[in-house]
Steps between C-alpha positions, in 0.01 A plus 500: 500500500743379237655704220274360228187607692634855538589517130159365395319749724700797371463404134127440545447825688711738297484363147195287429227694681570830317518311170157347559353846557672626186350218292154583635531873421637462146175413317306780666769756429528389138126509428373758254124510473509604132675175413201306635285611208742367238521154656139430595476182293813346652399601853153348453655183360729467802212560742281239333784252515587572862152538650291259289707241317753438779246435782282282275804301392601451862151384599471258207843356576410458867171334406684267261715388793186465718623754756323588822276814475697675774823433311345645184411814697860530621632451147261770376644734763841459340371518142295819534754773600632741237829475314803538724700821512818311413377475141573872459861442599515203264364714215759767574788254512395332174446834318126440486211746498531647851210748478268225377606271785449782750151559358413128515618472861312813603174407329508142627574621854209744489263236362626229734326657800169407340605188311673328792192532719272397214714197413505380860126559538424304184733221615327487836154487343597249229677258734292557817800588717407666830 
């Protein structure tokens, strides 16, 4: 084992793994349920964009390139998940609206349990992928 492998292992183990957990916990800890009522319109707009417009855009683009149905199903798998947790950190670093971003992440994550399965089911039915 050379020195660079030891250094990489120690940095990965002691620095990056705790930071990843911290980034995951931040939106949940910063969420205030009362702030959800004030931002309903923005949260709905982000959910429509993420769960309807984005998958349809991906499918139409794949169909324009005459993609294989199985490939379209795989692309839908990557297009359907909710907004990443790193966007909260980005909002914090750029002095953005952190509570709104925490609310968007939380609501999209809660809705994604249903929407991800529904998107994949509709993709399977529409493109006859078994």
